[in-house]
PAVODREN-656693 format. One record per residue: residue number from 1; x, y, z of N, C-alpha, C, O in turn; residue in one letter. Coordinates in nm, 4 decimals. Atoms other than C-alpha are relative to their C-alpha. Layout:
N
ATOM	num	neast	nnorth	nup	caeast	canorth	caup	ceast	cnorth	cup	oeast	onorth	oup	residuo
ATOM	NUM	X	Y	Z	X	Y	Z	X	Y	Z	X	Y	Z	a
...
***
This chain:
147
ATOM	num	neast	nnorth	nup	caeast	canorth	caup	ceast	cnorth	cup	oeast	onorth	oup	residuo
ATOM	1	-0.0658	-0.0453	-0.1214	-5.0927	1.5034	-5.9877	0.0471	0.1432	-0.0209	0.1293	0.1703	-0.1083	x
ATOM	2	-0.0340	-0.1411	0.0115	-5.0628	1.8764	-5.9417	0.1085	0.0364	0.1013	0.1015	-0.0023	0.2179	x
ATOM	3	-0.1105	-0.0421	-0.0857	-4.7443	2.0291	-5.8003	-0.0465	0.1077	0.0969	-0.1267	0.1944	0.0623	x
ATOM	4	0.0294	-0.1007	-0.1018	-4.7682	2.2303	-5.4795	0.1041	0.1115	-0.0060	0.0691	0.2294	-0.0008	x
ATOM	5	-0.1113	-0.0947	0.0064	-4.4277	2.4006	-5.5027	0.0694	-0.0149	-0.1351	0.0442	-0.1105	-0.2084	x
ATOM	6	-0.0774	0.0195	0.1236	-4.1931	2.4616	-5.7938	0.0808	-0.1298	0.0094	0.1282	-0.1650	0.1174	x
ATOM	7	-0.0757	0.1250	-0.0035	-4.0207	2.1364	-5.8915	0.1452	0.0231	0.0386	0.2005	0.1311	0.0179	x
ATOM	8	-0.1437	0.0029	-0.0249	-3.6722	2.0546	-5.7725	0.0605	-0.0729	-0.1187	0.0192	-0.1842	-0.1514	x
ATOM	9	-0.0622	0.0597	0.1175	-3.4523	1.9841	-6.0730	0.1512	-0.0033	0.0220	0.2129	0.0990	0.0517	x
ATOM	10	-0.1444	0.0180	-0.0128	-3.0982	1.8444	-6.0531	0.0458	-0.0804	-0.1209	-0.0107	-0.1856	-0.1511	x
ATOM	11	-0.0545	0.0692	0.1174	-2.8956	1.7441	-6.3606	0.1482	-0.0240	0.0188	0.2174	0.0517	0.0868	x
ATOM	12	-0.1428	0.0301	-0.0011	-2.5575	1.5828	-6.4024	0.0331	-0.0793	-0.1256	-0.0531	-0.1450	-0.1839	x
ATOM	13	-0.0481	0.0740	0.1161	-2.3498	1.4368	-6.6846	0.0953	-0.1081	0.0496	0.1799	-0.0837	0.1356	x
ATOM	14	-0.0786	0.1160	-0.0425	-2.1911	1.0922	-6.6486	0.0798	-0.0555	-0.1170	0.0360	-0.0484	-0.2318	x
ATOM	15	-0.0871	0.0537	0.1054	-1.9064	0.9274	-6.8415	-0.0398	-0.1431	-0.0371	0.0352	-0.2378	-0.0134	x
ATOM	16	0.0480	0.1338	0.0327	-2.1137	0.6367	-6.9699	-0.1070	0.0080	-0.1087	-0.1539	0.1160	-0.1447	x
ATOM	17	0.1064	0.0089	0.0997	-2.3634	0.5207	-7.2284	-0.1360	0.0128	0.0686	-0.1464	0.0012	0.1907	x
ATOM	18	0.1354	-0.0054	-0.0554	-2.7380	0.5627	-7.1842	-0.0375	-0.1344	0.0621	-0.1064	-0.1384	0.1640	x
ATOM	19	0.0308	0.1340	-0.0537	-2.7618	0.1855	-7.1284	0.0596	-0.0189	0.1387	-0.0061	-0.0721	0.2281	x
ATOM	20	-0.0636	0.0142	-0.1326	-2.5143	0.1957	-6.8391	-0.0688	0.0867	0.1043	-0.0850	0.0448	0.2189	x
ATOM	21	0.0683	-0.0879	-0.0948	-2.6921	0.4906	-6.6789	-0.1372	-0.0567	0.0351	-0.1762	-0.0568	0.1519	x
ATOM	22	0.1301	0.0620	-0.0257	-3.0321	0.3243	-6.7174	0.0149	-0.1176	0.0968	-0.0647	-0.1327	0.1895	x
ATOM	23	-0.0253	0.1133	-0.0878	-2.8930	0.0129	-6.5538	0.0280	0.0465	0.1433	-0.0221	-0.0129	0.2388	x
ATOM	24	-0.0354	-0.0507	-0.1333	-2.7505	0.2151	-6.2627	-0.1212	0.0515	0.0771	-0.1243	0.0429	0.1998	x
ATOM	25	0.1161	-0.0565	-0.0707	-3.0880	0.3766	-6.1855	-0.1189	-0.0956	0.0078	-0.2219	-0.0616	0.0660	x
ATOM	26	0.1140	0.0923	-0.0014	-3.3073	0.0680	-6.2352	0.0326	-0.1420	0.0441	-0.0596	-0.2191	0.0707	x
ATOM	27	-0.0377	0.1363	-0.0402	-3.1117	-0.2473	-6.1422	0.0357	0.0003	0.1479	0.1205	0.0775	0.1926	x
ATOM	28	-0.0115	0.0019	-0.1459	-3.1300	-0.3359	-5.7739	0.1449	-0.0067	0.0475	0.1847	0.0724	0.1331	x
ATOM	29	-0.1371	0.0143	-0.0500	-2.7683	-0.4493	-5.7297	0.0820	0.1264	-0.0217	0.1699	0.1573	0.0588	x
ATOM	30	-0.0713	-0.1248	0.0242	-2.6422	-0.1248	-5.8826	-0.0555	0.1132	0.0867	0.0214	0.1928	0.1405	x
ATOM	31	0.0620	-0.1042	-0.0832	-2.8910	0.1005	-5.6987	0.0520	-0.0061	0.1437	0.0715	0.0970	0.2080	x
ATOM	32	-0.0487	0.0168	-0.1377	-2.7684	-0.0432	-5.3685	0.1399	0.0571	0.0194	0.1784	0.0896	0.1317	x
ATOM	33	-0.1369	-0.0505	-0.0105	-2.4155	0.0769	-5.4463	0.0085	0.1516	0.0079	0.1063	0.2044	0.0609	x
ATOM	34	-0.0099	-0.1466	0.0011	-2.4972	0.4469	-5.4910	-0.1213	0.0709	0.0594	-0.1131	0.1892	0.0923	x
ATOM	35	0.1270	-0.0639	-0.0363	-2.8565	0.5125	-5.3811	-0.0346	-0.0376	0.1437	0.0151	0.0254	0.2371	x
ATOM	36	0.0329	0.0506	-0.1335	-3.0061	0.3255	-5.0847	0.0440	-0.1456	0.0059	-0.0010	-0.2280	-0.0737	x
ATOM	37	-0.0538	0.1360	-0.0054	-2.8196	0.0126	-4.9783	-0.0975	-0.1027	0.0576	-0.0700	-0.2227	0.0560	x
ATOM	38	0.0947	0.0934	-0.0607	-3.1254	-0.1359	-4.8093	-0.1305	-0.0149	-0.0779	-0.2300	-0.0617	-0.0226	x
ATOM	39	0.1190	0.0234	0.0824	-3.3760	-0.1353	-5.0958	-0.0157	-0.1516	-0.0127	0.0759	-0.2183	-0.0607	x
ATOM	40	0.0139	0.1463	0.0034	-3.5187	-0.4887	-5.0705	-0.0216	-0.0563	-0.1401	0.0201	-0.1682	-0.1702	x
ATOM	41	0.0255	0.0432	0.1373	-3.6309	-0.5100	-5.4325	-0.0387	0.1220	-0.0819	-0.0874	0.2221	-0.0294	x
ATOM	42	0.0398	-0.1077	0.0899	-3.6862	-0.2917	-5.7353	-0.0097	-0.0560	-0.1407	0.0746	-0.1344	-0.1844	x
ATOM	43	0.0167	0.0355	0.1405	-3.8180	-0.3411	-6.0872	-0.0533	0.1217	-0.0736	-0.1415	0.1920	-0.0242	x
ATOM	44	0.0425	-0.1140	0.0814	-3.8602	-0.0818	-6.3589	-0.1241	-0.0386	-0.0796	-0.1225	-0.0445	-0.2026	x
ATOM	45	0.1276	0.0417	0.0574	-4.2195	-0.1883	-6.4221	-0.1093	0.0861	0.0619	-0.1179	0.0977	0.1841	x
ATOM	46	0.1098	-0.0822	-0.0506	-4.5218	0.0402	-6.3937	-0.0859	-0.0833	0.0956	-0.1242	-0.1962	0.0650	x
ATOM	47	0.0793	0.0673	-0.1017	-4.7163	-0.0514	-6.0791	0.0832	-0.0725	0.1044	0.0298	-0.1130	0.2077	x
ATOM	48	-0.0853	0.0668	-0.0979	-4.4162	-0.2085	-5.9015	0.0086	0.0838	0.1271	0.0213	0.2061	0.1207	x
ATOM	49	-0.0089	-0.0685	-0.1298	-4.4056	-0.1224	-5.5291	0.1103	-0.0623	0.0844	0.1352	-0.1828	0.0794	x
ATOM	50	-0.0981	0.0476	-0.0972	-4.1322	-0.1464	-5.2700	-0.0063	0.0885	0.1237	-0.0584	0.2000	0.1195	x
ATOM	51	0.0066	-0.0700	-0.1284	-4.0915	-0.0394	-4.9080	0.1271	-0.0297	0.0785	0.1716	-0.1443	0.0843	x
ATOM	52	-0.1197	0.0189	-0.0815	-3.7858	0.0164	-4.6870	0.0164	0.1186	0.0938	-0.0294	0.2291	0.0648	x
ATOM	53	-0.0182	-0.1043	-0.1017	-3.6861	0.2154	-4.3800	0.1395	0.0596	-0.0076	0.2385	-0.0099	-0.0307	x
ATOM	54	-0.1255	-0.0732	-0.0102	-3.4165	0.4805	-4.3571	-0.0065	0.0778	0.1305	-0.1045	0.1476	0.1567	x
ATOM	55	-0.0001	-0.0691	-0.1288	-3.3188	0.6156	-4.0160	0.1026	0.1114	0.0015	0.2126	0.0989	-0.0522	x
ATOM	56	-0.0939	-0.1082	-0.0274	-3.1626	0.9464	-3.9230	0.0311	-0.0099	0.1488	0.0014	-0.1110	0.2123	x
ATOM	57	-0.0332	0.0032	-0.1424	-3.0390	1.0374	-3.5770	-0.1229	-0.0166	0.0883	-0.1186	-0.0873	0.1890	x
ATOM	58	0.1160	-0.0022	-0.0886	-3.3875	1.0882	-3.4379	-0.1282	-0.0542	-0.0623	-0.2283	-0.0700	0.0077	x
ATOM	59	0.1243	0.0394	0.0673	-3.6390	0.9660	-3.6969	0.0209	-0.1193	-0.0922	0.1314	-0.1472	-0.1387	x
ATOM	60	0.0032	0.1048	0.1020	-3.7308	0.6737	-3.9152	-0.0924	0.0463	-0.1107	-0.1984	0.1033	-0.0850	x
ATOM	61	0.0790	-0.0335	0.1179	-3.8614	0.7286	-4.2668	-0.0203	-0.1286	-0.0789	0.0695	-0.1736	-0.1500	x
ATOM	62	0.0302	0.1207	0.0761	-4.0294	0.4210	-4.4090	-0.0475	0.0421	-0.1383	-0.1596	0.0899	-0.1559	x
ATOM	63	0.0252	-0.0400	0.1385	-4.0142	0.4842	-4.7828	-0.0960	-0.0979	-0.0662	-0.0796	-0.2195	-0.0562	x
ATOM	64	0.0893	0.0786	0.0846	-4.2983	0.3617	-5.0003	0.0124	0.0561	-0.1400	-0.0204	0.1722	-0.1641	x
ATOM	65	-0.0133	-0.0418	0.1392	-4.2261	0.3787	-5.3708	-0.0963	-0.0794	-0.0859	-0.1164	-0.1991	-0.0653	x
ATOM	66	0.0764	0.0689	0.1038	-4.4583	0.2989	-5.6573	0.0403	0.0570	-0.1353	0.0320	0.1777	-0.1579	x
ATOM	67	-0.0390	-0.0414	0.1344	-4.3357	0.3096	-6.0160	-0.1269	0.0376	-0.0762	-0.2199	-0.0423	-0.0879	x
ATOM	68	0.1210	-0.0497	0.0670	-4.5857	0.5192	-6.2104	0.0190	0.0232	-0.1496	-0.0790	0.0394	-0.2223	x
ATOM	69	-0.0242	-0.0246	0.1416	-4.4175	0.5689	-6.5484	0.1363	-0.0565	-0.0366	0.2348	-0.0333	0.0335	x
ATOM	70	-0.1266	0.0550	0.0488	-4.1493	0.3837	-6.7431	0.0034	0.0127	-0.1515	-0.0899	-0.0278	-0.2208	x
ATOM	71	-0.0303	0.0001	0.1420	-4.0075	0.4526	-7.0863	0.1418	-0.0555	-0.0076	0.2390	0.0193	0.0033	x
ATOM	72	-0.1271	0.0712	-0.0136	-3.7272	0.1959	-7.0989	0.1168	0.0712	-0.0660	0.1124	0.1080	-0.1834	x
ATOM	73	-0.1212	-0.0630	0.0480	-3.3845	0.3480	-7.1331	-0.0034	0.1514	-0.0034	0.0980	0.2155	-0.0309	x
ATOM	74	0.0129	-0.1454	0.0103	-3.5175	0.7027	-7.1189	-0.0552	0.0670	0.1252	-0.0079	0.1738	0.1641	x
ATOM	75	0.0660	-0.0689	-0.1117	-3.7391	0.7764	-6.8180	-0.0648	-0.1018	0.0933	-0.1218	-0.2021	0.0504	x
ATOM	76	0.0732	0.0756	-0.1016	-3.8659	0.6290	-6.4937	-0.0473	0.0993	0.1051	0.0225	0.1952	0.1380	x
ATOM	77	0.0584	-0.0897	-0.1007	-4.0895	0.7937	-6.2367	-0.0663	-0.0858	0.1075	-0.1310	-0.1864	0.0779	x
ATOM	78	0.0700	0.0689	-0.1075	-4.2082	0.6810	-5.8962	-0.0384	0.0962	0.1107	0.0266	0.1981	0.1340	x
ATOM	79	0.0493	-0.0813	-0.1109	-4.4061	0.8217	-5.6061	0.0770	-0.0353	0.1261	0.1303	-0.1453	0.1406	x
ATOM	80	-0.0601	0.0168	-0.1322	-4.2650	0.8668	-5.2564	-0.1049	0.0363	0.1047	-0.1593	0.1468	0.1032	x
ATOM	81	0.0760	-0.0295	-0.1206	-4.4735	0.8411	-4.9419	0.0747	-0.0650	0.1154	0.1666	-0.1443	0.0946	x
ATOM	82	-0.0657	0.0528	-0.1194	-4.3735	0.7577	-4.5854	-0.1069	-0.0463	0.0984	-0.2085	0.0208	0.1163	x
ATOM	83	0.0961	0.0516	-0.0981	-4.5537	0.5455	-4.3253	-0.0221	0.0973	0.1148	-0.1341	0.1116	0.1639	x
ATOM	84	0.0044	-0.0802	-0.1225	-4.4744	0.7892	-4.0457	-0.0525	0.1420	-0.0200	-0.0864	0.2090	0.0776	x
ATOM	85	0.0307	-0.1407	0.0232	-4.5650	1.1190	-4.2134	-0.0950	0.0161	-0.1188	-0.0898	-0.0618	-0.2140	x
ATOM	86	0.0844	-0.0288	0.1167	-4.8306	1.2648	-4.4430	0.0833	0.0646	-0.1102	0.1932	0.1140	-0.0853	x
ATOM	87	-0.0659	-0.0640	0.1127	-4.7340	1.3924	-4.7862	0.0267	-0.0986	-0.1115	0.0271	-0.2200	-0.0910	x
ATOM	88	-0.0322	0.0831	0.1160	-4.6527	1.2651	-5.1320	0.0775	0.0826	-0.1001	0.0522	0.2017	-0.1179	x
ATOM	89	-0.0737	-0.0628	0.1091	-4.4068	1.3454	-5.4063	0.0283	-0.1069	-0.1039	0.0047	-0.2257	-0.0819	x
ATOM	90	-0.0515	0.0968	0.0955	-4.2765	1.1862	-5.7183	0.1309	0.0504	-0.0555	0.1576	0.1704	-0.0616	x
ATOM	91	-0.1303	-0.0290	0.0579	-3.9353	1.1703	-5.8716	0.0054	-0.0598	-0.1394	-0.0295	-0.1759	-0.1606	x
ATOM	92	-0.0118	0.0440	0.1388	-3.8737	1.1481	-6.2441	0.1465	0.0109	-0.0408	0.2077	0.1172	-0.0296	x
ATOM	93	-0.1366	0.0064	0.0492	-3.5358	1.0418	-6.3811	-0.0066	-0.0064	-0.1523	-0.0687	-0.0969	-0.2081	x
ATOM	94	0.0013	-0.0032	0.1465	-3.4800	1.1343	-6.7472	0.1425	-0.0041	-0.0534	0.2297	0.0704	-0.0086	x
ATOM	95	-0.1318	0.0215	0.0587	-3.1839	1.0203	-6.9556	0.0053	0.0619	-0.1389	-0.0847	0.0430	-0.2207	x
ATOM	96	-0.0196	-0.0626	0.1303	-3.0518	1.2190	-7.2497	0.1433	-0.0267	-0.0462	0.2382	0.0167	0.0190	x
ATOM	97	-0.1368	0.0246	0.0480	-2.7553	1.0971	-7.4548	0.0645	0.1293	-0.0497	0.0002	0.2112	-0.1154	x
ATOM	98	-0.0774	-0.1135	0.0503	-2.4874	1.3562	-7.5225	0.0854	-0.0480	-0.1174	0.0875	0.0136	-0.2240	x
ATOM	99	-0.0733	0.0702	0.1051	-2.2588	1.1274	-7.7232	0.0159	-0.1445	0.0452	-0.0494	-0.1858	0.1410	x
ATOM	100	-0.0114	0.1426	-0.0339	-2.1465	0.7623	-7.7102	0.0540	-0.0248	0.1402	0.0288	-0.1300	0.1988	x
ATOM	101	-0.0632	0.0240	-0.1299	-1.9559	0.8087	-7.3867	-0.0433	0.0979	0.1094	0.0136	0.0974	0.2186	x
ATOM	102	0.0504	-0.0939	-0.1006	-2.1491	1.0838	-7.2047	-0.1523	0.0034	-0.0066	-0.2128	0.0062	-0.1138	x
ATOM	103	0.1456	0.0007	-0.0098	-2.5063	1.0863	-7.0820	-0.0433	0.0920	0.1126	0.0180	0.0948	0.2193	x
ATOM	104	0.0547	-0.0908	-0.1015	-2.7099	1.3440	-6.8925	-0.1186	-0.0662	0.0687	-0.2025	-0.1297	0.0049	x
ATOM	105	0.1153	0.0440	-0.0794	-2.9483	1.2501	-6.6133	-0.0608	0.1241	0.0646	0.0092	0.2023	0.1289	x
ATOM	106	0.0712	-0.1090	-0.0647	-3.2102	1.5005	-6.5014	-0.1037	-0.0588	0.0925	-0.1902	-0.1360	0.0511	x
ATOM	107	0.0956	0.0425	-0.1019	-3.3993	1.4372	-6.1806	-0.0951	0.1167	0.0255	-0.0514	0.2293	0.0490	x
ATOM	108	0.1007	-0.0995	-0.0347	-3.7241	1.6258	-6.1252	-0.0821	-0.0574	0.1139	-0.1402	-0.1653	0.1018	x
ATOM	109	0.0773	0.0417	-0.1169	-3.8880	1.5996	-5.7834	-0.1142	0.0994	0.0190	-0.0926	0.2203	0.0276	x
ATOM	110	0.1179	-0.0851	-0.0117	-4.2409	1.7311	-5.7464	-0.0841	-0.0458	0.1191	-0.1217	-0.1626	0.1288	x
ATOM	111	0.0856	0.0276	-0.1157	-4.4393	1.7510	-5.4219	-0.1443	0.0204	-0.0427	-0.1802	0.1261	-0.0946	x
ATOM	112	0.1413	-0.0075	0.0373	-4.8082	1.6766	-5.4799	-0.0913	0.0095	0.1214	-0.2086	0.0446	0.1086	x
ATOM	113	0.0726	-0.0138	-0.1262	-4.9189	1.6690	-5.1152	0.1040	0.0318	0.1069	0.2012	-0.0421	0.1229	x
ATOM	114	-0.1025	-0.0516	-0.0917	-4.7322	1.8617	-4.8435	0.0451	-0.1002	0.1057	-0.0342	-0.1746	0.1635	x
ATOM	115	-0.0610	0.0711	-0.1119	-4.4953	1.6921	-4.6037	0.0069	0.0978	0.1168	-0.0030	0.2187	0.0963	x
ATOM	116	-0.0062	-0.0901	-0.1163	-4.4652	1.8292	-4.2472	0.1164	0.0989	-0.0090	0.2322	0.0583	-0.0192	x
ATOM	117	-0.1004	-0.1068	0.0099	-4.2794	2.1639	-4.2622	0.0984	0.0015	0.1153	0.2130	0.0433	0.0991	x
ATOM	118	-0.0859	-0.0088	-0.1176	-4.1391	2.1291	-3.9136	0.1097	-0.1059	0.0023	0.1977	-0.1012	0.0883	x
ATOM	119	-0.1015	0.1059	0.0053	-3.9314	1.8230	-4.0084	0.1074	0.0404	-0.1004	0.0803	0.0571	-0.2194	x
ATOM	120	-0.1120	-0.0501	0.0797	-3.5897	1.9289	-4.1380	0.0177	-0.0770	-0.1304	0.0409	-0.0170	-0.2353	x
ATOM	121	-0.0237	0.0821	0.1188	-3.5588	1.6385	-4.3813	-0.0987	0.0277	-0.1135	-0.0713	-0.0059	-0.2287	x
ATOM	122	0.0997	-0.0296	0.1022	-3.8714	1.7565	-4.5654	0.0088	0.1429	-0.0547	-0.0646	0.1785	-0.1469	x
ATOM	123	-0.0149	-0.1370	0.0495	-3.7604	2.1161	-4.6147	0.0597	-0.0022	-0.1405	0.1390	-0.0903	-0.1738	x
ATOM	124	-0.0449	-0.0081	0.1397	-3.6937	2.2173	-4.9748	0.1527	-0.0059	-0.0106	0.2062	-0.0768	-0.0958	x
ATOM	125	-0.1460	-0.0025	0.0038	-3.3253	2.2876	-4.9038	0.0580	-0.1386	0.0259	0.1574	-0.1769	-0.0358	x
ATOM	126	-0.0464	0.1363	-0.0290	-3.2823	1.9376	-4.7580	-0.0215	-0.0915	-0.1197	0.0631	-0.1751	-0.1514	x
ATOM	127	0.0306	0.0809	0.1177	-3.4467	1.7817	-5.0604	0.0998	0.0293	-0.1131	0.1523	-0.0626	-0.1759	x
ATOM	128	-0.0977	-0.0377	0.1028	-3.2243	1.9760	-5.3007	0.1369	-0.0579	0.0349	0.2035	-0.1176	-0.0497	x
ATOM	129	-0.1295	0.0515	-0.0434	-2.9170	1.8846	-5.0978	0.0089	-0.1511	-0.0128	0.1133	-0.2038	-0.0513	x
ATOM	130	0.0013	0.1453	0.0104	-3.0170	1.5181	-5.0893	0.0160	-0.0468	-0.1437	0.0948	-0.1373	-0.1713	x
ATOM	131	-0.0107	0.0402	0.1407	-3.0649	1.4924	-5.4654	0.1357	0.0374	-0.0581	0.1920	-0.0391	-0.1364	x
ATOM	132	-0.1338	-0.0365	0.0477	-2.7424	1.6815	-5.5347	0.1043	-0.0984	0.0519	0.1971	-0.1352	-0.0202	x
ATOM	133	-0.0905	0.1000	-0.0577	-2.5630	1.4411	-5.3014	-0.0070	-0.1309	-0.0788	0.0961	-0.1856	-0.1180	x
ATOM	134	0.0133	0.1265	0.0718	-2.7047	1.1337	-5.4752	0.0530	0.0086	-0.1434	0.1257	-0.0802	-0.1879	x
ATOM	135	-0.0371	-0.0085	0.1415	-2.6503	1.2565	-5.8319	0.1418	0.0512	-0.0228	0.2127	-0.0007	-0.1090	x
ATOM	136	-0.1300	-0.0619	0.0239	-2.3363	1.4704	-5.8030	0.1134	-0.0594	0.0813	0.2301	-0.0346	0.0511	x
ATOM	137	-0.1038	0.0626	-0.0805	-2.1503	1.2710	-5.5395	-0.0066	-0.1521	-0.0153	0.0846	-0.2138	-0.0704	x
ATOM	138	0.0093	0.1467	-0.0045	-2.2726	0.9141	-5.5022	-0.0003	-0.0655	-0.1383	0.0758	-0.1594	-0.1618	x
ATOM	139	0.0086	0.0641	0.1312	-2.3652	0.8321	-5.8626	0.1265	0.0258	-0.0822	0.1723	-0.0629	-0.1542	x
ATOM	140	-0.1254	-0.0272	0.0722	-2.0574	1.0040	-6.0072	0.1126	-0.0883	0.0537	0.1919	-0.1418	-0.0238	x
ATOM	141	-0.1011	0.0880	-0.0607	-1.8366	0.8125	-5.7608	-0.0212	-0.1442	-0.0437	0.0745	-0.2166	-0.0710	x
ATOM	142	0.0318	0.1361	0.0458	-2.0155	0.4915	-5.8565	0.0594	-0.0245	-0.1396	0.1232	-0.1272	-0.1625	x
ATOM	143	-0.0528	0.0184	0.1353	-1.9241	0.5419	-6.2239	0.1530	0.0070	-0.0032	0.2158	-0.0620	-0.0835	x
ATOM	144	-0.1460	-0.0048	-0.0060	-1.5650	0.6350	-6.1363	0.0553	-0.1346	0.0470	0.1573	-0.1815	-0.0036	x
ATOM	145	-0.0451	0.1285	-0.0539	-1.5319	0.3107	-5.9393	-0.0288	-0.1162	-0.0952	0.0389	-0.2188	-0.0887	x
ATOM	146	0.0368	0.1058	0.0939	-1.6954	0.1029	-6.2156	0.0894	-0.0024	-0.1233	0.0952	-0.1029	-0.1942	x
ATOM	147	-0.0803	-0.0041	0.1242	-1.4562	0.2147	-6.4887	0.1396	-0.0536	0.0188	0.2179	-0.0564	-0.0760	x
***
């Protein structure tokens, strides 16, 4: 899969072990608390697929994810496509331990087939803002509430 644009990279450090962070990004009940609350199922297994709809004010985005790479406890990657729109990207989550109580998560999002430019949600700035929201707001809040 060849990138069309420069990758979007967002990193954050969390007050937890690598095991707790891995669990938060791969276990369905935890993902629903900070990521998408309507994911019907998820498994950190290469080839696993899931589908769910997310609506904005004027549009529906039916997410199709397929897990394409898993290195348990360290990295997971899955593709993103949408029923309603052309385009494809993948997101890679990589975990790096800092010490026993701090762990870094780096998200890399790479577009491999263009999404419609005229749709605000697909603009690069929206994508960056969305990932920063999930990693720097939602996931950090999740860990604050879990401790």
